[in-house]
C-alpha positions, 0 to 999 in steps of 0.5 A: 633522498629516497630509499632507492637513491640511497641504495644506488649510492651504497652500491656505488660506494661498495663497488669503489671499495672493492675496486680499491681492494683489488687494485691494492691486491694486484700491486702487492702481487706485483711487488712480490713478483719483482722481489722474487725476480718473477716476470709479471704476466698480465692476463689478457682479460685482467681489468685495466685501470683507465684514467677516465674510468678511474676518475668516474669511479672516484668515491663520491661523498654521498650521505648513507644511513649508518646502518646501511653503511655499516652493512656495506663496510662489513660486506666489503671487508669480507669480500676483500678477505675472500679475494685475498685468500682466493687470489689464484681463482680466475677473475671472472669467478671473482666478479660473479661472486661480487655480483652475487654479493651485490644482489644479496645486499640489494635483496636485503634492501628490497625485502626491507622495502617490501616489509615496509610496504606490507606494514603500510598496506596493513595500516591502510586496510585497518583504517578502511575496516574502521571507516567501514564500521563507522559507515555501517553504524551511520547507515544503521542509525539513519535507517532506524531514524527513517523507519521511526519517522515513517512509522510516526508519519503513518500513524499520524496520517491514519489518525488524520484520515480517520478523523476526516472520515467522521462527521465534523460534529455529531451533535450539530444538526443545524442545516447549512445551505451549500451551493455546488456550481455546475461542473465542480469536481469532487476536489472542488466540492470537498473544498466548498464543504470544508469552507462551509464547515460541513466536513473536516477535510476536503482532501479526505472527501475527495479521496473517499468519494474516489475510493467509494466510486461516488460519481455523477454529483449534481449541481444545485443548492443543498442543505447539509449539517455537520453531523452528516457522514461523507457517505450521506453527503455523497448520496445526496450529491448524486441525487441532485440539488435544487435549482433555487435556494433552499432557505425555506426548505425542510429536510426529509430523510427516508431510512433504509428498509422503510415500507410505504406505510412508514414513509407516509408516517414520516412525511406527515411528521416532517412536511405539510402533507398528510399520510392519507394523501400520500397513501392515496397517491402511491395507489393512484393508477393514473399517477403510476402510469405517468411514472412508468412512461417516464421510467419504463426500465424501472417500473414496467415489471412493477406495472405487470405484477399482480396482487401487490399492495402498493405498486411503488413499494420498494421504488421510493429510494431511502435517502435525504430529500429537500422539500420546498414549500413550493413542492407538490406531493407528486413532485416529492414522490417523483423525486424518490422514484427518480433516485431509485432509477439513477441507482438501478440504471447501471444494472439493467443489462446485468438483471437481464443476463441473470434471467430476472426481472427488476421486480424480482431483484427489488423484492429479494433485495427488500428481504435481504435488507432486513435479514442481514446487517453487514454486506458479507451476510447480505451476500450470503443470505441472497445466495441462500434465497437463490438456493431455496428458489432453485430447490422449489422451497419457500423462502420462509422469511419472517419479513414477509410475514410481518408485511402480510400482517401489516405489523412491526414486531420482533417475534413471529409466532407459528400462528403468524406463519399461517396467515392467508396472504400472497406475501406469506413466503412461509407457505408460498414459493417464489418471490411473492407479489413484490417488494416488502420495503425500500432496499438500499443500494448495498442490498440490491448489489448483494442480490446481483453479486451474491456469495456462492454457498450451499446453505439452505438455512440461516438464523441470527443470534438475537443478542449479537446479530451474528448470522449462522448458516446450515445445510440441513434442517436438523443443523438449523434447529440446533442453531435456533435452539442455541442462539434464539430459544435459549436467549 
């Protein structure tokens, strides 16, 4: 039985006991009145005991808890005594007191019930707090675990990509013929190179070429070696392969910054062509005019230049070429000019907007190529040259002196700077007749997108290669004394 049902049962038993006490008290008064010959006067509002009601209020044998029954008996006895002592009070007042007493007992039960509920609520709150603490600990542990896993994954991924960017084997120079089918995507080319053991990972190659914006890869046959970098492979793919297998081909790599004389020496060493034949060809006006008709945007300015040593100086792009036994020397040189044309094609409109000629861009790029090593320095040096040209100052580049001398040495003397040559930019202002070597695409872009500055001088530390810039001649001489003369 629930607490509420017990309460109602206890209240009913209490009422019945009170009614019996009232009845006994009434009968006692009647007996006293009869004995004293006092006529009983029944009040109109006195409760009459109806047989049916009497039957209804007959005590029931419901089970009551011991503490609660004891409370009810004590309350009944107290009420009966009070009623006996105050028998003269009007019965409505007695019922009011009775109702108050019942309410007090009910309130006592309600307070106990409320206290019990409060205890249960506190227990539940304590359990919830405990559960919350457990949940927080679990979340914390999971978070730490996820961070650790993410960190390990990031490190592993970084190491994986770093390894994929490096040559597969720096000591393996063996050439492997690779066929790139027409319409192959960068991802498919990467898979082919990986399967032929040229690169470490095709997926890394795919992402690298997209990040470097290496596009327009050509179909054909190529010869690659495992010691090649992804950048070298990408540039060869841009230049195009051979339409026929290259089993009988030799490989010719033109380094960045090589001039025509150095290229001739390399051709004589790597191919069956002589240096003399090569130099005669690049000086042949008829051959040059044929190339100018084929590449007018590239070579028109070079054709109009005066006092140049070699008209094709600066236009033989530094790259790796496959030289077939069936190739002629003209085909080899044309292949080099075509590679330069492909690199320069996107920039012709930019050159016109800057008010420059292609010859001026290639000339300045050939100086920047050797004066700076990093892209950042090349961009700054290019702007220094622009500042000096605008101020009508000679560029005073040692590269121009070495080209005028026709020598390759580390130090330039004051006497060297007095050589009588249009290529001497210590005494002549402007760009000079033309390029001094074959510049890379990075040097060309440095000229087209220089870093703004207000410097007029720069000098490199001969021991570290670090470049220092100055606004005045005095500042420049202090840097020369510190980083050149003292070393």
